[in-house]
C-alpha positions as CSV (number, residue, x, y, z in Angstrom):
1,M,0.0,0.0,0.0
2,N,1.5,3.3,-1.0
3,K,2.1,6.2,1.4
4,T,-0.7,8.4,0.0
5,I,-3.4,5.8,0.7
6,L,-2.0,5.2,4.2
7,R,-2.1,8.9,5.0
8,Y,-5.7,9.2,3.7
9,L,-6.9,6.3,5.9
10,S,-5.1,7.8,8.9
11,L,-7.0,11.1,8.4
12,L,-10.3,9.3,8.3
13,V,-9.6,7.5,11.6
14,V,-8.5,10.7,13.3
15,S,-11.6,12.6,12.0
16,S,-13.9,9.8,13.3
17,L,-12.4,9.9,16.7
18,L,-12.7,13.7,16.9
19,L,-16.3,13.6,15.9
20,A,-17.1,10.9,18.4
21,G,-15.4,13.0,21.1
22,C,-17.6,16.1,20.3
23,A,-20.8,14.2,20.6
24,E,-22.7,14.7,23.9
25,P,-22.6,11.6,26.2
26,R,-25.9,9.8,26.6
27,G,-26.7,7.5,29.4
28,D,-28.2,4.1,28.8
29,N,-31.5,5.1,30.5
30,S,-32.0,8.4,28.8
31,S,-35.0,9.0,26.5
32,P,-36.0,11.7,24.0
33,A,-37.7,14.8,25.5
34,E,-41.5,14.6,25.8
35,P,-43.4,16.9,23.4
36,T,-45.1,19.9,25.0
37,P,-48.8,19.2,25.3
38,E,-51.1,21.6,23.5
39,A,-53.0,24.0,25.7
40,K,-56.7,23.1,26.1
41,V,-59.3,25.4,24.5
42,F,-62.5,26.0,26.4
43,V,-65.9,27.4,25.3
44,T,-68.6,28.9,27.5
45,A,-72.4,28.9,27.3
46,P,-73.1,32.7,27.5
47,L,-76.3,32.5,29.6
48,T,-75.5,29.7,32.1
49,G,-71.7,30.2,32.4
50,L,-71.1,26.5,31.9
51,T,-67.5,26.0,30.4
52,L,-66.5,22.9,28.6
53,E,-63.5,21.9,26.5
54,E,-63.9,22.8,22.9
55,G,-65.4,19.9,20.9
56,A,-67.0,18.3,23.9
57,A,-70.5,16.9,23.5
58,G,-73.1,19.7,23.4
59,T,-70.8,22.6,22.9
60,E,-71.7,23.0,19.3
61,V,-74.9,24.9,20.3
62,F,-73.0,27.4,22.5
63,A,-72.5,29.6,19.4
64,S,-76.1,29.5,18.3
65,P,-78.6,32.4,18.7
66,S,-80.9,32.4,21.7
67,V,-84.7,32.0,21.4
68,A,-86.7,34.1,23.8
69,C,-90.3,32.8,23.9
70,K,-93.5,34.1,25.5
71,I,-94.9,31.3,27.5
72,D,-98.4,31.2,29.0
73,N,-98.6,30.7,32.8
74,V,-102.3,30.4,33.7
75,D,-103.8,27.2,35.0
76,A,-105.1,26.0,31.6
77,A,-101.6,26.4,30.1
78,R,-99.8,24.2,32.7
79,P,-97.8,22.1,32.7
80,Q,-95.6,23.8,30.2
81,F,-93.0,22.0,28.0
82,N,-89.3,22.0,28.6
83,L,-88.9,24.8,31.1
84,N,-86.3,22.8,32.8
85,K,-84.0,23.1,29.7
86,T,-84.2,26.9,29.6
87,D,-81.1,29.0,30.4
88,I,-83.1,32.0,31.8
89,V,-86.8,32.5,32.6
90,F,-88.3,35.9,33.5
91,V,-91.6,35.9,35.4
92,E,-93.5,39.1,34.6
93,M,-96.8,40.5,36.0
94,V,-99.5,41.0,33.4
95,E,-103.2,42.0,33.4
96,F,-105.3,41.2,36.5
97,G,-102.2,40.5,38.5
98,L,-101.5,37.2,36.8
99,T,-98.0,36.2,35.5
100,R,-96.6,35.2,32.2
101,L,-93.1,33.9,31.3
102,V,-90.3,35.0,29.0
103,A,-88.4,31.8,28.6
104,V,-84.9,31.8,27.0
105,W,-83.4,28.7,25.4
106,Q,-79.8,28.7,24.1
107,S,-77.5,26.0,25.4
108,Q,-80.0,23.2,25.3
109,P,-82.2,23.3,22.2
110,V,-85.5,21.4,22.4
111,D,-88.0,20.3,19.8
112,Q,-91.1,21.3,21.8
113,A,-91.8,24.3,23.9
114,G,-94.9,26.1,24.9
115,P,-97.7,27.0,25.1
116,V,-96.7,30.2,23.3
117,R,-98.6,33.4,24.0
118,S,-98.6,37.1,23.1
119,V,-96.3,40.0,23.6
120,R,-96.4,42.5,26.5
121,P,-95.0,46.0,26.8
122,M,-91.9,45.1,28.8
123,D,-90.7,42.3,26.5
124,A,-88.6,44.6,24.3
125,D,-86.6,45.8,27.3
126,I,-86.2,42.3,28.7
127,T,-85.0,40.6,25.6
128,A,-83.1,43.3,23.7
129,P,-79.7,42.3,25.1
130,L,-80.1,38.8,23.6
131,A,-80.2,40.1,20.0
132,G,-81.5,36.8,18.9
133,I,-84.9,35.3,18.0
134,F,-88.1,36.5,19.7
135,C,-90.9,33.9,19.6
136,F,-94.6,34.8,20.2
137,S,-98.2,34.3,19.1
138,G,-100.0,37.6,18.6
139,G,-100.0,40.8,20.5
140,Q,-100.9,44.4,20.3
141,L,-99.1,46.2,17.5
142,P,-97.3,48.8,19.7
143,F,-95.8,46.0,21.8
144,V,-94.9,43.9,18.7
145,N,-93.2,46.9,17.1
146,A,-91.3,47.7,20.2
147,V,-89.6,44.3,20.2
148,K,-89.1,44.5,16.4
149,D,-87.3,47.8,16.8
150,T,-84.7,46.1,18.9
151,G,-83.4,44.2,15.9
152,Q,-84.4,40.7,17.0
153,Y,-85.8,38.2,14.5
154,M,-89.6,38.1,15.0
155,A,-90.9,34.5,14.9
156,S,-94.7,34.4,15.2
157,E,-97.1,31.6,14.6
158,T,-98.6,33.6,11.7
159,T,-95.4,34.5,9.9
160,E,-93.6,31.2,10.3
161,Q,-96.5,29.2,9.1
162,A,-97.0,31.6,6.1
163,D,-93.4,31.0,5.1
164,N,-93.7,27.2,5.6
165,K,-90.9,27.2,8.2
166,G,-92.5,24.3,10.1
167,S,-91.4,25.6,13.5
168,F,-94.9,26.2,15.0
169,S,-97.7,23.6,15.6
170,R,-100.8,23.1,17.7
171,L,-101.5,20.4,20.3
172,S,-104.7,18.6,19.7
173,S,-104.9,17.6,23.4
174,R,-105.3,21.2,24.5
175,S,-107.8,24.0,23.7
176,A,-106.9,27.3,22.0
177,P,-105.3,29.6,22.9
178,H,-103.3,27.4,25.2
179,N,-102.1,24.9,22.6
180,V,-99.5,26.8,20.4
181,M,-96.1,25.0,20.4
182,V,-92.7,25.8,18.9
183,D,-89.7,23.8,17.9
184,I,-86.8,25.8,19.5
185,A,-84.0,23.7,17.9
186,L,-85.5,24.2,14.4
187,L,-85.8,27.9,14.9
188,Q,-82.1,28.1,16.0
189,S,-80.9,26.0,13.1
190,Q,-82.6,28.3,10.6
191,H,-80.7,31.3,11.8
192,V,-77.2,30.0,12.6
193,G,-74.7,32.1,10.7
194,H,-76.6,35.4,10.5
195,L,-77.6,35.7,14.2
196,K,-74.9,35.5,16.8
197,A,-74.8,33.9,20.3
198,P,-76.1,36.3,23.0
199,Q,-74.0,38.3,25.4
200,A,-74.0,37.3,29.0
201,M,-77.3,38.5,30.6
202,L,-76.2,38.2,34.2
203,P,-73.0,38.2,36.2
204,M,-71.7,34.6,36.5
205,V,-68.7,33.3,38.4
206,A,-65.4,33.1,36.5
207,F,-63.8,29.9,35.2
208,D,-60.0,29.4,35.7
209,P,-58.6,27.3,32.7
210,E,-55.4,26.5,34.6
211,T,-57.2,24.7,37.5
212,E,-60.3,24.0,35.4
213,S,-62.5,25.2,38.3
214,Y,-64.9,28.0,39.0
215,E,-64.7,30.7,41.7
216,A,-67.2,30.5,44.5
217,P,-70.6,32.2,43.9
218,S,-71.5,35.1,46.0
219,T,-74.3,33.2,47.8
220,D,-71.7,30.9,49.4
221,M,-71.1,33.7,51.9
222,G,-74.9,34.3,52.3
223,E,-77.5,33.4,54.8
224,E,-79.2,30.0,54.8
225,T,-82.7,29.9,53.4
226,I,-85.3,27.2,53.5
227,S,-87.9,28.7,51.1
228,F,-89.4,31.9,49.8
229,L,-92.6,33.0,48.2
230,V,-93.2,35.9,45.7
231,K,-96.8,36.8,45.9
232,Y,-98.3,38.7,42.9
233,P,-101.9,40.1,43.1
234,Q,-103.4,37.0,41.5
235,A,-100.4,34.5,41.4
236,E,-97.8,33.0,43.6
237,S,-94.3,31.8,42.8
238,G,-92.9,29.5,45.5
239,W,-89.3,28.2,45.8
240,K,-87.9,25.7,48.2
241,A,-84.3,24.7,48.7
242,E,-83.6,21.1,47.7
243,G,-80.0,20.0,47.3
244,N,-78.2,22.3,44.9
245,Y,-81.4,23.7,43.5
246,F,-84.5,25.6,44.4
247,V,-87.6,23.7,43.3
248,R,-90.7,25.6,42.1
249,S,-94.4,25.8,43.0
250,Q,-97.1,27.8,41.2
251,D,-100.1,29.0,43.1
252,G,-99.4,26.4,45.8
253,D,-98.9,23.4,43.6
254,Q,-95.7,21.8,42.4
255,H,-94.8,23.4,39.0
256,I,-94.2,20.4,36.7
257,D,-92.4,20.2,33.3
258,A,-94.7,18.4,30.9
259,A,-91.7,17.1,28.8
260,S,-90.1,15.2,31.7
261,D,-92.9,15.1,34.3
262,E,-90.3,16.5,36.8
263,I,-90.7,19.4,39.1
264,I,-89.2,22.7,37.7
265,R,-85.9,23.6,39.3
266,A,-83.4,26.5,39.2
267,T,-79.7,26.8,40.2
268,N,-80.3,30.5,40.8
269,V,-83.4,32.5,41.5
270,V,-83.2,36.3,41.4
271,V,-86.0,38.5,42.7
272,L,-86.0,42.1,41.5
273,Q,-88.1,44.8,43.1
274,T,-89.5,46.7,40.1
275,K,-91.8,49.6,39.3
276,T,-94.9,49.2,37.3
277,D,-96.2,51.6,34.6
278,N,-100.0,51.4,34.1
279,S,-100.3,54.3,31.6
280,F,-101.2,52.1,28.7
281,K,-105.0,51.6,28.6
282,D,-106.7,48.9,26.6
283,P,-110.3,49.6,25.6
284,K,-111.4,46.1,26.5
285,Y,-109.0,44.9,29.3
286,G,-108.1,48.3,30.9
287,P,-104.5,49.0,32.1
288,I,-101.8,46.8,30.6
289,P,-99.0,46.8,33.2
290,R,-95.5,47.4,32.0
291,T,-92.6,46.4,34.2
292,V,-90.0,49.2,34.2
293,M,-86.7,47.5,33.3
294,I,-84.4,50.4,32.6
295,D,-84.2,51.3,36.3
296,S,-82.8,50.0,39.6
297,G,-84.1,48.6,42.9
298,M,-83.7,46.0,45.6
299,A,-82.6,42.5,44.7
300,W,-82.6,39.1,46.4
301,V,-80.3,36.3,44.9
302,F,-80.8,32.7,45.9
303,S,-78.7,29.6,45.1
304,N,-77.6,26.4,46.9
305,G,-79.9,27.0,49.8
306,K,-78.6,30.5,50.6
307,K,-79.4,34.1,49.8
308,V,-77.7,37.4,49.3
309,K,-79.5,40.8,49.4
310,G,-78.4,43.8,47.3
311,T,-79.5,46.0,44.4
312,W,-80.0,45.6,40.7
313,S,-79.7,48.0,37.8
314,K,-80.1,48.1,34.1
315,T,-78.8,51.3,32.4
316,S,-80.2,50.9,28.9
317,Q,-82.4,48.7,26.8
318,S,-79.5,46.7,25.3
319,S,-77.5,46.4,28.5
320,P,-77.5,43.3,30.8
321,I,-78.7,43.4,34.4
322,Q,-76.1,44.2,37.1
323,L,-76.3,42.9,40.7
324,I,-74.5,44.5,43.6
325,D,-74.4,43.4,47.2
326,E,-74.8,45.6,50.3
327,A,-71.0,46.0,50.5
328,G,-70.8,47.3,46.9
329,A,-69.3,44.2,45.3
330,P,-70.8,42.4,42.3
331,I,-73.1,39.5,43.1
332,K,-72.0,36.6,41.0
333,L,-74.3,33.7,40.2
334,A,-73.6,30.0,40.3
335,I,-73.1,28.1,37.1
336,G,-76.5,26.9,35.8
337,N,-80.0,28.1,34.9
338,T,-81.6,31.1,36.4
339,W,-85.2,32.2,37.0
340,I,-85.9,36.0,37.5
341,E,-89.0,37.1,39.4
342,L,-89.9,40.7,38.4
343,M,-91.7,41.7,41.5
344,G,-93.8,44.9,40.7
345,K,-96.2,46.6,43.1
346,P,-98.2,45.5,45.0
347,S,-96.3,42.2,45.1
348,K,-94.1,41.1,48.0
349,I,-91.5,38.5,49.0
350,T,-91.7,36.4,52.1
351,I,-88.6,34.5,53.1
352,K,-88.4,31.5,55.4
353,D,-85.0,31.1,57.1
354,P,-84.0,28.7,59.8
355,E,-85.1,31.5,62.1
356,P,-88.6,32.8,62.1
357,A,-90.0,34.0,58.7
358,T,-89.4,37.5,57.6
359,S,-91.6,39.6,55.2
360,E,-90.4,42.5,53.1
361,D,-93.0,44.6,51.3
362,E,-92.1,46.9,48.4
């Protein structure tokens, strides 16, 4: 072998040894570094505050528009359908001191809700912040126009049937006018894309994505409550603590959901002391009461068997309701559904605590 080849082979050996020496030592038990896990993405139901990981079952509807529907609440209309799947329900005082409901579905779409009834003068101020679908069956033109002027999509039995939308129907088992039903899920599906999900309507507790837990609701520091009763001139809304919920009675009887045959329950119940405007006079029915919503007043917030007292305010038609406790801090609700009792004069609330009952008139 000549000298040139020997020199070349020697250089290769030296180079290999140098490269081996530059390499970092690696123990027998070492393993490649673990890849960094991707951060979880969460989505929240705007009206209940429920937060779930993106893609989890049921979260696809969180981006859907809400459906605020007028629901009858007289004896002939009960039991109503799917009130236990609402996100928010407002109880409003109407003619003769009776009550009617504004029920809002968003995070749990249902195929049957009702009986649907007509518009009242405060409905525009109640539902304007939702900016979604307003569902009704009839009503006086000034009240209908007031809701229409808020920009909500107006879904009435008349217009939806005329356009063959298929969302309204009538129950053969009940008599008119207490038999109008609506398919909430169908209404939502027909407006996904050009109507957005609603803003938050009430102050809910915050979710911490790092710990995947919620902060404590304000009522955790409140006073224990056994039950309470909101008495309207010709109707009574009763609520009794039961586990993590308050269960509902109407006019002394258990208030039942016809879809499930279960008693109606709420995670939160908010009672707002409101003013009543009786200036609108109907030639046939006399004064049509209007709950004054752009205002402020006393508030009672109930959840998990406890209560907090404070004040409420709503500064404009499109703004949500604010709740402030007696120390000036925001009252934050527990995660879940909420019923709001709009207690106008001469209504009153009677609260039964572990101590003797207390009564607070407006």
